[in-house]
C-alpha positions in Angstrom: -18.7 -5.7 -29.0 -16.0 -6.3 -26.4 -13.3 -8.9 -26.9 -10.8 -9.6 -24.1 -7.8 -11.7 -24.9 -5.2 -13.1 -22.5 -2.0 -14.2 -24.1 0.7 -16.3 -22.6 3.9 -16.3 -24.7 6.7 -18.5 -23.8 10.2 -17.3 -24.6 9.3 -14.6 -27.1 12.0 -12.9 -29.1 13.1 -9.6 -27.7 11.2 -7.4 -30.2 8.0 -9.5 -29.9 6.0 -7.1 -27.7 6.9 -4.1 -30.0 5.8 -5.9 -33.1 2.6 -7.2 -31.5 1.8 -3.7 -30.1 2.3 -2.2 -33.6 0.1 -4.9 -35.1 -2.8 -4.1 -32.7 -2.3 -0.3 -33.1 -2.8 -0.8 -36.8 -6.3 -1.9 -36.0 -7.2 1.6 -34.7 -7.2 3.5 -31.4 -10.1 1.6 -29.9 -8.1 -1.7 -30.1 -5.3 -0.4 -27.9 -5.8 -0.2 -24.1 -3.5 -0.2 -21.2 -4.9 -2.4 -18.5 -1.6 -3.1 -16.8 -2.3 -3.9 -13.1 -1.4 -1.1 -10.7 1.7 -1.9 -8.7 0.0 -1.0 -5.4 2.1 0.3 -2.6 5.5 1.3 -4.0 8.3 2.8 -2.0 7.4 6.2 -3.6 3.8 5.9 -2.6 4.7 4.7 0.8 7.1 7.7 1.3 4.3 10.1 0.2 2.0 8.4 2.7 4.6 8.6 5.5 5.2 12.3 4.9 1.5 13.1 5.1 0.3 11.1 8.2 0.6 12.8 11.5 3.5 11.9 13.9 1.3 9.6 16.0 0.2 7.6 13.0 3.8 7.6 11.7 5.0 6.2 15.0 2.5 3.3 14.8 3.4 2.5 11.2 7.2 2.7 12.0 6.6 0.2 14.9 5.0 -2.2 12.5 7.9 -1.9 10.0 10.5 -2.2 12.7 8.6 -5.3 14.0 8.9 -7.1 10.7 5.4 -6.3 9.6 3.5 -6.4 12.8 3.2 -4.5 16.1 1.6 -5.9 19.3 -1.0 -3.6 20.7 -0.2 -4.7 24.2 3.5 -4.0 23.8 2.8 -0.6 22.1 0.5 0.4 24.9 3.1 -0.7 27.5 5.7 1.7 26.0 3.5 4.6 25.0 0.6 4.5 27.5 -2.8 2.7 27.7 -4.5 5.1 25.3 -1.5 5.2 22.9 -3.5 3.6 20.1 -6.4 6.0 20.3 -6.8 7.9 17.0 -3.7 6.6 15.3 -5.6 4.7 12.6 -7.7 7.8 12.0 -4.6 9.6 10.6 -3.8 6.7 8.4 -7.3 6.4 7.1 -7.6 10.1 6.5 -4.3 10.2 4.6 -5.3 7.2 2.5 -8.6 9.0 1.5 -7.0 12.4 0.8 -4.2 10.7 -1.2 -6.7 8.9 -3.3 -8.6 12.2 -4.0 -5.3 13.8 -4.9 -4.3 11.0 -7.3 -1.3 9.8 -5.2 -2.6 6.2 -5.4 -5.6 4.7 -7.2 -9.1 4.3 -5.9 -9.4 1.1 -4.0 -5.9 1.1 -2.5 -6.1 -0.6 0.8 -4.7 0.8 4.1 -1.2 -0.5 4.8 -2.0 -1.5 8.4 -4.8 -3.8 9.5 -5.9 -4.0 13.2 -7.0 -7.3 14.8 -8.8 -7.7 18.1 -8.4 -10.5 20.5 -12.0 -11.6 19.8 -14.8 -10.8 17.4 -17.7 -10.7 20.0 -17.6 -7.0 20.6 -15.4 -4.0 21.5 -11.9 -5.0 22.7 -8.5 -3.5 22.5 -6.5 -4.1 19.4 -4.3 -7.1 19.7 -2.0 -6.5 16.7 -1.5 -4.3 13.7 -0.3 -6.1 10.5 1.2 -4.6 7.3 -0.5 -6.1 4.3 1.2 -8.9 2.4 4.3 -7.7 0.4 4.3 -4.2 1.9 7.2 -4.5 4.3 9.9 -3.8 1.7 8.2 -0.8 0.3 7.6 0.8 3.7 11.1 -0.1 5.0 12.6 1.6 2.0 10.3 4.6 2.4 11.2 5.1 6.0 14.9 4.9 5.2 14.4 7.6 2.6 12.3 9.6 5.0 14.9 9.4 7.7 17.8 10.3 5.4 15.9 13.4 4.3 15.4 14.7 7.9 
């Protein structure tokens, strides 16, 4: 039998969680689980990611961070050449997969950058790359740490 409880405690005393955990632990090991949600992309995970992607992938990711969470494909190509975006996402995808296999982040972690095309009817050049919601701070911190270490 499985029993899942969700508790919402308003203004608990400081020792409430310790007392509650001890009470549940007294029921036996099967009653205690740690289902805390994974924090997702942290600055530490972002730094590991940055250190393992190739320089071309890092350049694209940095452009998105420097752009406040997005980079225009057209502007990136204007600076770096018409084929500048070819293969850059491959590095990010490969590092995401290998990092998952090595336990650097949990299975199901989504790529930090998402490409968007100008239309959905077929092949077209990428219009923008976006950092996922809430990722800008973690990657900005990670790049600052990466740059300071170089």
